[in-house]
C-alpha positions in Angstrom: -26.4 -27.4 -78.2 -24.7 -24.8 -76.0 -21.2 -25.2 -74.5 -22.6 -24.8 -71.0 -25.1 -27.6 -71.6 -22.3 -29.8 -73.0 -20.2 -29.2 -69.8 -23.1 -30.1 -67.6 -23.8 -33.3 -69.6 -20.1 -34.1 -69.4 -20.2 -33.7 -65.6 -23.3 -35.9 -65.3 -21.5 -38.7 -67.3 -18.0 -38.3 -65.9 -19.0 -38.0 -62.3 -20.6 -41.4 -61.9 -18.0 -43.0 -64.2 -15.3 -41.5 -61.9 -16.8 -43.0 -58.8 -17.5 -46.3 -60.5 -14.0 -46.6 -61.9 -12.5 -45.6 -58.5 -14.5 -48.4 -56.9 -13.6 -51.0 -59.5 -10.0 -50.1 -59.1 -10.4 -50.5 -55.4 -11.6 -54.0 -56.0 -8.1 -54.9 -57.1 -6.4 -52.5 -54.8 -8.2 -54.0 -51.7 -6.8 -57.4 -52.7 -3.3 -56.0 -52.9 -3.5 -54.0 -49.7 -5.0 -56.9 -47.7 -2.6 -59.5 -49.2 0.3 -57.1 -48.3 -0.6 -58.0 -44.7 -0.4 -61.6 -45.6 3.0 -61.7 -47.5 5.0 -59.7 -50.1 5.3 -62.8 -52.2 1.5 -63.2 -52.5 1.4 -59.6 -53.8 4.0 -60.3 -56.5 2.3 -63.5 -57.6 -1.1 -61.9 -57.8 0.5 -59.0 -59.8 1.7 -61.5 -62.5 -1.8 -63.2 -62.6 -3.5 -59.8 -63.0 -1.4 -58.9 -66.0 -2.7 -62.1 -67.7 -6.2 -61.4 -66.5 -6.1 -57.8 -67.8 -5.1 -59.2 -71.2 -8.1 -61.5 -71.3 -10.5 -58.8 -70.0 -9.3 -56.6 -72.9 -10.4 -59.3 -75.3 -13.8 -59.1 -73.8 -13.7 -55.4 -74.5 -13.8 -56.0 -78.3 -17.5 -56.2 -78.1 -18.1 -53.9 -75.1 -16.1 -51.1 -76.8 -18.1 -51.6 -80.0 -21.3 -51.6 -77.9 -20.4 -48.2 -76.3 -19.4 -46.5 -79.5 -22.3 -47.8 -81.6 -25.0 -47.3 -79.0 -23.7 -43.8 -78.3 -24.0 -42.8 -82.0 -27.4 -44.6 -82.4 -28.7 -43.0 -79.3 -27.6 -39.6 -80.6 -29.3 -40.3 -83.9 -32.5 -41.5 -82.1 -32.4 -45.1 -83.4 -33.7 -47.0 -80.4 -34.3 -50.3 -82.2 -30.7 -50.4 -83.3 -29.6 -49.8 -79.7 -31.7 -52.8 -78.5 -30.2 -55.0 -81.2 -26.7 -54.0 -80.4 -27.1 -54.6 -76.6 -28.7 -58.0 -77.2 -26.0 -59.2 -79.5 -23.3 -57.9 -77.2 -24.6 -59.9 -74.2 -24.9 -63.1 -76.2 -21.5 -62.8 -77.8 -19.7 -61.9 -74.6 -21.4 -64.7 -72.6 -20.3 -67.4 -75.2 -16.8 -66.1 -75.6 -16.4 -65.5 -71.9 -17.3 -69.1 -71.1 -14.7 -70.3 -73.6 -11.9 -68.1 -72.2 -12.8 -69.1 -68.6 -12.4 -72.8 -69.4 -9.0 -72.2 -71.0 -7.8 -70.0 -68.1 -8.8 -72.7 -65.6 -7.4 -75.7 -67.5 -4.1 -74.1 -68.7 -3.4 -71.9 -65.6 -0.2 -73.7 -64.7 1.2 -73.6 -68.3 0.4 -69.8 -68.7 2.1 -68.9 -65.4 5.2 -70.9 -66.3 5.4 -69.1 -69.6 5.3 -65.9 -67.6 8.3 -67.1 -65.7 6.6 -67.2 -62.3 9.1 -68.7 -59.9 8.3 -71.9 -58.0 8.1 -70.0 -54.6 5.5 -67.7 -56.1 3.5 -70.4 -58.0 1.9 -71.6 -54.7 0.2 -68.2 -54.5 -0.4 -67.5 -58.2 -1.9 -70.8 -59.4 -4.9 -71.0 -57.1 -5.7 -67.3 -57.6 -5.5 -67.8 -61.4 -7.7 -70.9 -61.4 -10.5 -69.2 -59.4 -10.4 -65.7 -60.9 -9.8 -67.1 -64.4 -12.5 -69.7 -64.1 -15.1 -67.0 -63.4 -13.7 -64.5 -65.9 -16.9 -64.8 -68.0 -18.7 -62.7 -65.4 -16.5 -59.8 -66.3 -17.3 -60.2 -70.0 -21.1 -59.9 -69.2 -20.5 -57.0 -66.8 -18.6 -55.0 -69.4 -21.5 -55.3 -71.9 -24.1 -54.3 -69.3 -22.1 -51.3 -68.1 -21.4 -50.1 -71.7 -25.0 -50.2 -72.6 -26.1 -48.2 -69.6 -23.4 -45.6 -69.9 -24.1 -45.0 -73.6 -27.8 -44.2 -72.7 -26.7 -41.5 -70.1 -27.4 -43.9 -67.2 -23.8 -44.1 -65.8 -25.1 -43.6 -62.2 -26.4 -47.2 -62.1 -23.1 -49.0 -62.7 -21.7 -46.6 -60.0 -24.2 -47.7 -57.4 -23.5 -51.3 -58.2 -19.8 -50.8 -57.8 -20.4 -49.3 -54.3 -22.3 -52.4 -53.2 -19.7 -54.7 -54.7 -16.8 -53.0 -53.0 -18.4 -53.2 -49.5 -19.0 -56.9 -50.1 -15.5 -57.4 -51.4 -13.8 -55.8 -48.4 -15.9 -57.9 -46.0 -15.3 -61.1 -48.1 -11.5 -60.4 -48.3 -11.2 -59.8 -44.6 -13.2 -62.9 -43.8 -11.5 -65.3 -46.2 -7.9 -64.1 -46.3 -7.5 -64.0 -42.5 -10.1 -66.4 -41.4 -12.5 -64.0 -39.6 -16.2 -64.4 -38.6 -15.9 -68.2 -38.5 -14.5 -68.5 -42.1 -11.4 -70.6 -42.9 -8.1 -68.7 -43.4 -7.5 -69.2 -47.1 -5.0 -66.4 -47.9 -4.7 -65.8 -51.7 -7.5 -68.3 -52.5 -9.8 -66.3 -50.2 -9.1 -63.1 -52.1 -9.9 -64.9 -55.4 -13.1 -66.3 -54.0 -14.3 -63.0 -52.7 -13.5 -61.1 -55.9 -15.2 -63.7 -58.1 -18.3 -63.8 -55.9 -18.6 -60.0 -56.0 -18.4 -60.1 -59.8 -21.4 -62.5 -59.8 -23.4 -60.1 -57.6 -22.5 -57.2 -59.9 -23.7 -59.0 -63.0 -27.0 -59.9 -61.4 -27.7 -56.4 -60.2 -26.7 -54.8 -63.5 -28.9 -57.1 -65.5 -31.9 -56.3 -63.4 -31.2 -52.5 -63.8 -30.9 -52.9 -67.5 -34.4 -54.4 -67.7 -35.9 -51.9 -65.3 -34.3 -48.7 -66.5 -33.1 -49.0 -70.1 -34.3 -52.0 -72.1 -37.4 -53.7 -70.6 -37.4 -56.4 -73.2 -35.7 -57.7 -76.3 -38.5 -58.1 -78.9 -38.2 -61.2 -81.0 -38.9 -59.2 -84.1 -35.6 -57.4 -83.7 -33.7 -60.6 -83.7 -35.6 -62.6 -86.3 -33.8 -63.1 -88.6 -30.7 -62.7 -86.5 -29.2 -59.2 -87.2 -25.8 -60.4 -88.5 -25.1 -57.0 -89.9 -25.1 -55.5 -86.4 -22.7 -58.2 -85.1 -20.5 -57.4 -88.0 -20.7 -53.7 -87.2 -19.8 -54.5 -83.5 -16.7 -56.5 -84.6 -15.8 -53.9 -87.2 -15.7 -51.2 -84.5 -14.7 -53.4 -81.5 -11.7 -55.2 -82.9 -9.7 -52.1 -84.0 -10.9 -50.2 -80.9 -9.7 -53.0 -78.6 -6.5 -53.3 -80.6 -4.8 -50.4 -78.9 -5.8 -51.6 -75.5 -4.8 -55.2 -76.3 -1.4 -54.1 -77.6 -0.8 -52.1 -74.5 -1.8 -54.9 -72.2 0.3 -57.5 -74.1 3.3 -55.1 -73.9 2.7 -55.0 -70.1 2.8 -58.8 -70.0 6.1 -58.8 -71.8 7.5 -56.0 -69.5 6.3 -57.9 -66.5 8.3 -60.8 -67.7 11.4 -58.5 -68.0 10.9 -57.2 -64.5 10.5 -60.7 -63.2 14.0 -61.4 -64.6 15.4 -58.7 -62.2 14.1 -60.0 -58.9 11.1 -60.8 -56.7 11.7 -57.4 -55.0 11.4 -55.6 -58.4 8.1 -57.5 -59.1 6.7 -56.6 -55.7 7.7 -52.9 -56.2 6.0 -52.8 -59.5 2.8 -54.3 -58.1 2.7 -51.7 -55.3 3.4 -48.7 -57.5 0.9 -49.8 -60.2 -1.8 -50.1 -57.6 -0.9 -46.7 -56.0 -0.8 -44.7 -59.2 -4.2 -46.0 -60.4 -5.7 -43.5 -58.1 -3.7 -40.6 -59.7 -5.0 -41.1 -63.2 -8.6 -42.2 -62.4 -10.1 -38.7 -63.0 -8.5 -38.4 -66.4 -9.8 -41.9 -67.3 -13.3 -41.2 -66.1 -13.6 -37.9 -67.9 -12.2 -39.4 -71.1 -14.7 -42.3 -70.9 -17.6 -39.9 -70.2 -16.4 -37.6 -72.9 -16.3 -40.4 -75.4 -20.0 -41.1 -74.9 -20.8 -37.5 -75.3 -18.6 -37.1 -78.4 -20.2 -40.2 -79.9 -23.7 -38.8 -79.4 -22.6 -35.4 -80.8 -21.1 -37.1 -83.9 -24.3 -39.1 -84.3 -26.2 -35.8 -84.3 -23.6 -34.4 -86.8 -22.4 -31.6 -84.3 -18.7 -31.8 -85.2 -17.6 -28.5 -83.8 -19.3 -29.2 -80.5 -17.6 -32.6 -80.3 -14.2 -30.9 -81.0 -14.8 -28.3 -78.3 -15.8 -30.7 -75.6 -12.8 -32.9 -76.6 -10.3 -30.1 -75.9 -11.9 -29.4 -72.5 -11.6 -33.1 -71.7 -7.9 -33.1 -72.6 -7.2 -30.0 -70.4 -9.0 -31.4 -67.4 -7.4 -34.8 -67.7 -3.8 -33.5 -67.8 -4.3 -31.0 -65.0 -5.9 -33.6 -62.6 -3.4 -36.4 -63.4 -0.2 -34.2 -63.0 -1.5 -32.6 -59.8 -2.5 -35.9 -58.2 0.7 -37.6 -59.2 2.7 -34.8 -57.6 0.8 -35.1 -54.4 1.3 -38.9 -54.5 5.1 -38.5 -55.0 5.4 -36.1 -52.1 3.9 -38.8 -49.8 5.3 -41.8 -51.6 7.6 -43.0 -48.9 4.9 -42.9 -46.3 2.4 -44.7 -48.5 4.8 -47.5 -49.3 5.8 -47.8 -45.7 2.2 -48.7 -44.9 2.4 -51.6 -47.4 5.8 -53.1 -46.7 8.8 -52.9 -44.4 11.4 -53.7 -47.1 13.7 -50.7 -47.4 14.7 -51.4 -51.1 11.0 -51.6 -52.1 10.2 -48.4 -50.3 13.2 -46.5 -51.7 12.8 -47.7 -55.3 9.0 -47.3 -55.3 9.3 -43.7 -54.0 11.6 -42.8 -56.8 9.2 -44.4 -59.4 6.4 -42.2 -58.1 8.4 -39.1 -59.0 8.9 -40.4 -62.5 5.2 -41.0 -62.6 4.6 -37.2 -62.7 5.9 -37.0 -66.3 4.3 -40.3 -67.2 0.8 -39.2 -66.1 1.0 -36.2 -68.3 1.3 -38.5 -71.3 -1.2 -41.0 -70.0 -3.9 -38.3 -69.7 -3.3 -37.3 -73.3 -3.6 -40.9 -74.3 -6.8 -41.4 -72.5 -8.3 -38.4 -74.2 -6.9 -39.1 -77.7 -7.8 -42.8 -77.9 -11.3 -42.4 -76.4 -12.2 -39.3 -78.4 -10.9 -40.6 -81.8 -12.5 -44.0 -81.6 -15.9 -42.6 -80.4 -15.9 -40.3 -83.4 -15.3 -43.3 -85.7 -11.6 -42.9 -86.2 -10.9 -46.5 -85.0 -7.8 -47.5 -86.9 -5.4 -44.6 -86.3 -5.0 -45.2 -82.5 -4.2 -48.9 -83.1 -1.5 -48.2 -85.7 0.1 -45.5 -83.6 -0.2 -47.6 -80.4 1.4 -50.7 -81.8 4.3 -48.9 -83.5 5.2 -46.5 -80.6 4.6 -48.7 -77.5 6.5 -51.7 -78.8 9.2 -49.7 -80.5 9.8 -47.4 -77.5 8.4 -49.0 -74.4 9.1 -52.7 -74.9 12.4 -52.4 -76.8 13.7 -49.5 -74.7 12.9 -51.0 -71.4 14.7 -54.2 -72.3 17.8 -52.4 -73.5 18.0 -50.1 -70.5 16.6 -52.3 -67.8 18.0 -55.7 -68.7 20.8 -55.4 -71.3 22.5 -52.4 -69.7 21.3 -53.5 -66.2 20.0 -50.1 -65.2 17.0 -51.6 -63.5 13.4 -50.6 -62.7 13.9 -46.9 -62.6 15.3 -46.7 -66.1 12.5 -48.8 -67.4 10.0 -46.4 -65.8 11.6 -43.5 -67.5 11.1 -45.2 -70.9 7.4 -45.8 -70.0 7.0 -42.1 -69.5 8.7 -41.3 -72.8 6.4 -43.7 -74.6 3.2 -42.3 -73.1 4.1 -38.7 -74.0 5.1 -39.5 -77.6 1.7 -41.3 -78.2 -0.2 -38.6 -76.4 1.2 -35.8 -78.5 0.5 -37.7 -81.7 -3.1 -38.3 -80.8 -3.6 -34.6 -79.8 -2.3 -33.6 -83.2 -4.7 -36.0 -84.9 -7.7 -34.5 -83.0 -6.7 -30.9 -83.9 -6.5 -32.0 -87.6 -10.2 -32.8 -87.8 -9.4 -35.9 -89.9 -11.8 -37.8 -87.7 -14.8 -35.6 -88.6 -16.0 -37.7 -91.6 -15.7 -41.1 -90.0 -19.1 -41.4 -88.2 -20.4 -45.0 -88.3 -24.1 -44.1 -88.2 -23.9 -42.6 -91.7 -23.0 -46.1 -93.1 -26.2 -47.7 -91.7 
């Protein structure tokens, strides 16, 4: 396969994933922006809830990550029956586990938010949001499996189209239910939660129809009788370590959110605004890393190791250049952007400073996106987990507590530690890719 063909295929994968990811991020960003018109406290409360929800969603990714990697390699090896088995098992497993987690999130919402240290004045916003969004979390579990299966078959454009529809509906739903427009009741935070959950339901329905029409028209009984326990084992074998790095990162962010909550409500609100702003600076690096992972998995399945390495280096360069450039532009206009979201001078000043620190942070984050996605798609699933746990907890969590809380240097010092952590991990993953130690870890050869 020629390099030019690889580049075109990367573009055809990364382009739709970029737009889809942008729109998915906007789903949460729209909530934050519209709630900022409602109250700063509602933004802070929803920010805490979303940290917990992100942790749960990453648990769902145990299976969807395994689905993406395994389907990509099977697709490249031309083993369609295996693809159908993997997708079927993924949907069943994520539906069952999603329903269990949704029940727990609804019933124990109050206890979870108290453990997070959410203040009583924020609980009135956080609790109803948690109950509604958490109660329907199983929809995200199914959606992740559906999107992963379509992407791995080079059909990334369909999840993109669905994301477009869902975002339009969410903007309309948020505006109607948060502020009581078009005859709807004014529900505030609850309105945002209802709109987001309803849109996830619409997304699942459309994605499932697309799966049947464009990828897998049926799930033949012969492929599941007897039940292919081996493929479930393979999904977990890949998915659990693959999700481990993400899970560790998300759990560390929950702990750090707790630290920031110890500082003040203003610090929590500033973090929520900055996190939502910077999502749009690293989105291209994330999309190209995810698209590249599919391509790398297919190339490894075809045993084209040198081609996988070459496209991986291109992914890394594009990711770093785009992230650093966009974060620089964002920092230049940081004060103006924050002024549109809040009138609090402390939040604006501190947030604008954090956006300058983000320039260094995004360099490391882009390297991380490339390294983690490329290594695990090639079958090197344990190395990113081990490195991630050691470095992010040893540097990011411990360092942010010492500088931010013990020494009292606050949010800016904590952000500098975040940047250090991202760059250390990114350089380690880049060295691993250049070593070719991932080249003999393809999963398909074991089948």
